[in-house]
Structure formats: C-alpha cells, structure tokens
N, C-alpha and C positions, 0 to 999 in steps of 0.2 A: 590480126592476120596470122595465118598458119602456113608454115613452110617446112615440110618434112616432119621431124620429131620435135619441132620447136614452135613457139608462138610468142608474139609480142603485141602490145597495144599501148596507147596513150590514155591515161585516165585523168579526169578532172572531176572534182567533187565526188569521187568514188565511182564514177561511171565511165565506161569506155567511150571514146569519141568515135563517131562514124568515120569510115575510111572511104575515100573516093579515088577513082581512076587507078585501081590496083594493077601493077605490072610485074611480071616475073621474068627474070633473066638468069642465065647460067653461063659460067666459064669453067675451065678445068680447075680453077682454084677457088671459085666462089659461086654460091647460089644466093641470089638477091631477090627480094620482093620489096617494091616501092609503092607508096600511096601518098595521097594528100589528106591532111586533116585541117579542120578550121580552128584557128587559135583565137583567143579572146584576151585582150590586154588586161593585165592585173590578175589573171587567174593562175593559181598554182597548179602544177601538174606532176604526174609521175609516169614512169615507164614500168609496165607490168610484164614480166617475162614468165614463160612456163617451159619446162622440159616435159614433154608429153609421153615419152617412152624411155625405158632404161637404156643407157648407152653402154658400150663395151669398154669405154675408157672415161677418163675425167673430162669435164666440160669447163672451159674458161668463158665466162660471160663478161662482156664489156659494154658500156653505154657511153656515148658521147653526145653532147648537146652543143650545137653551133661550133663543133670542132674541139670543145673542151672535154677531155676524157675524164670520166669518173673512175673510182676505184674498181680494179678487177675483182671479180668474185670467182673462186675456183670451187666447182661443184664436184664432190668426190664421186667415185664410181658407184653407180646404182641410185644416184639422187634423182628423184622424180617429184617435182613439186613446183610451187609458184613463189616468186619474190618480186619486190618492187624497189625501184630506184626513185627516190623523191627529192634527193638533195645532193649537192656537191659536198664532200667531206674529207677530212683527214683524221688523224688520231685525236684531235683536240676540239675542232669546231665543225659545224655543218651549216650550209646555206641552202634554203629551199629553191627548187626550180620554179620559175614563173615566166609567163609570157609578158613581154614589155614592148613599148613603142621603140621603133628603130629610128635613129637620128641620121638623116641623109645630108650630104654636102655636095657642092659642085666643085670642090677643090680638087683639081686634076692630080695633085700630088698623092691623093689617096687611091688613085686607080691601080697602083702597083701593090696595094695591100693584099697579100695572098690569104690572110686570115679571114677576109670577108667571104671567100668562096664557100665556107662551111656554114655561114649564117643562114638560118631558115631550114635547118635539117637536124633531125634527131635520129641517131643510129644505134641500133642494138645488134651486137655481133656474138655469135657462138663459134667456138673452135674446140675440136676434139684433140686430146693428147694425154700426156702423163704429167703428174706433178710430184714433187718431193719437198719435204720440209728442209729448209736450209738453215734455219735458226730456231733455237728453243723459244718457248713463250717468254716474252719480256713484259714485265709490268709497266704500263704507260704512266708517265707522270703528267699530271695536269698543270697547266700554267696559264697566266693571263696575258702572256706576251706573244701568243700565236694568232696569226691572222691568215685568212684564206683569200688571197687576192686573185682576181680574174681580170684580164685585159679587156677593156671595152672601147668606147669611142665611136666616132661617126663613121659612116660608110658612104662611099661615092654612089650617087643616085643612079648612075648608069650600070653599076654592078649588081644592083638588086631592084630591078624594076617591078617585079611582082611581089616583093617582100615588104610587108608593112610592120612586121613584128620581129623581135629577136628574143633570145632567152636571157633573162636577168636572174640574179641570185639574191635571195632574201638576206635579212640581217644575220650576222653570225650568232650562232648559238653554241655555247659550250656543251660538249658531250663527254660522257664517261663510257668508254668502250671497254668491253671485256678483253683481256689479253688474248692474243691470237698468235699462232706460229707464222713465221715467214716462209712462204712457199715459192718455189720456182716451177713455172709451167713450160713444158716443151710440147708444142703442137705437132701432130702427126701430119701425114701427107693428104689427108682427106680434105675436101673443099669446106671452107667456112660457110656459115649460114648468116646472112645479113638482112636485117629489117631496117628500111629507111623511111622515115616519116617526114615529108615536106609539109611545111605549115605556112599559112597566111590567113588573113581575115576571110570570113565566110562570103561576104559580098564580092570579094575579088575572085574567089573560087567560082562563084555563080557567074560572074562576068566572063570568066575563062571557059565556061561551059563544063566545068569539072563537077560542081555540086548543083543539084536541082534548085529551082526557085524556092524561096521560103514558103510560099503558099502551098506548093506541092509537098514539102516536108511536113507542114502542119496537117494537111489533109491525110497524108499517109499515116501520121501518128494517130489522128482521130479515128480513121478506119480500122487501124490495128486494135485500138482500145475497144471500139464497137464490136469487132469480131470476137474479142476475148470475152466480153461480158454478155453478149446477146445471142450468139450463134450456138445452137446445139447440134449434136451429131445427127439427130433425126428424131421423129416423134416416137414416143414409147407406145406399147400396146394399148395402154389405157387412154392415150390421147386421141381425140376425134380426128378423123381424116378431113381433107378439104371438101369432101362431098357431103359431110354431115352438117346440117344447119344447127345453130345453137338451140338448146332445149327451149329457152324462153320464146324464141321466134316460132318454133314448131307449134307450141301451145297457142300462140297468138293466131296462127293460121287456122288451127283446128277450131278455135272459138268463133272466129269471124266467118268461117265457112258454114257453120251451122246457121248463121243468120243471113247468108247470101250476100255478104259484103263484097265490094269490089276493091282491089288493092292496086296501088301503083307499082310499077316495076321496081325491083330492088336489086342491088349489086352487093355481093358478099365478098369480102377480101380476106384472104388467109395470110397469116404472118408467122413465120418460123422464128421464135425467139432464139428470134434467133437466140627420209628423210634425213640421213646424216650427211654433213658436208662441211668443208672448210669454206666459210663465208666471211669475207672481210667487209664490214659495214662502215 
C-alpha cells in the first residue's frame, strides 16, 4: 500500500502478500490506510517499508505486531530507501515474526483482557520531526543471560470471532549489533502516516466477501501468465494479415484447380500470439 510519500507491505517468502478491502481515512493528527491480508500458520513474515521521497525533516519509523512494539528506527534527513522488519529484537537477541494458531477460551475472566484488542493487526507508523544524539556510542557487551520475553496466552472467543491466527515469535538467536548512538526523537505537528494490516486465514476472508474465491485467484494468475508470454503488441510488417491464406494452402488450391477438383468448405482461424541514516536494528 502507498499513502503519501510512504509505502508498506507484508512479505512472506520474499513476496508481497495481496491486499484486500483497502480503506483510507484521515484526521487532523493521522492519515491511515487499512487493508486485510491472508495469513498462513507457521509462515515467517516481515514488514517492508519505503520512504518514496525526500523529507524536510527526520522520519521515525515504528512497527508493532499484535500490539508488541518493535525497535524504533530514526531515518535521518534526506533518507530515501527501503528497509524490512523481520524480527523482534534488543541489543542481544532476536526472534523472527511468524503467524501462529490462536488459542481461544470461554473463560469469561479473559473478557477484560485489553491486550487482546491488538491481536490480528500489524501496524507500521511514520512520524516527521527532529532527532538529536543523547549519548555517545557505547560498545555493547554480549551475554548469555539475556532473554526477550513476550506475553502470550489464550484469548476469549467472543473478542476475536474472525481471528484464527496471532503473531508468534521464533527461537531466540544471539545477535552482534554494531554500536549505535542513542537518539531522542521529537515529532513535529504534522499528521502521522499509519499502515494497518489486519490478517486472518484466506478461507475466512473469502467467507467474509473480502477476498475472491480461490478458483478466481487461480484463473486470474493463469490469465496474467498467458498474457505475459503469448500476447504481442501487434503483427509486424513481415507478418501475414488475417486475409492472407497460408502459402501451402494457396499452392494446394492452385494445383487442384488445374485438375477441376471440388473442395469442401474450409474455415481459417487467425491467432495473435498472442541513503545515510541512524538505524537501530
């Protein structure tokens, strides 16, 4: 999806997921674009963001998955490029994003769990403003006693009727990050730009009328492939027109005519073959 000078999409296996039912809304403080995507249990995913045009100030990019906020990334003045968020991380470990089965319960004590409200949504947000370095670069020390815990648990069945998946995080992997300065970002008064991706299984999206039936998707993909490989812009000057019979057929007619032959009617068919920034990772 593209909104203003920014874009964002969800990638799985290196490919952008199709987006359905795209809706744009605006308020004095926020420009938002929302869509549905089809999630698949067990699949790792990432959030690919782009700054499409040079900005007059710094950009703060944030991503949250099911309400869990990832590390902010401050893009310095003049940064125009692409980057991807593929994991939850701190200075020591990282855990990959992946779609997972959601566990539902009928325990009414879980109805008041406000953290469930954000499950089923991936959000990318851009804010304009200024940043300044607050601390010098500090060399990070690696250790084996660091863990990156995320609260999980069951969700009440009445709070997530259309939600069959949630975001889980993969096994912890030790990372060695380059030393980076600590920065403070101060947003200006311009509206933020928000991309919201709601996700669930494809068959649920189809039942909701949000995504087309699978047969239609397959036909569309096949037609697109056929157009790409078989359709030409038009015949060249050396190509015979639809009014010219194939040479072999003309010779056959000439030979038979000399001997007074009688021919059955024939039909002829024609076919047209067819980048500098402060980035905390």
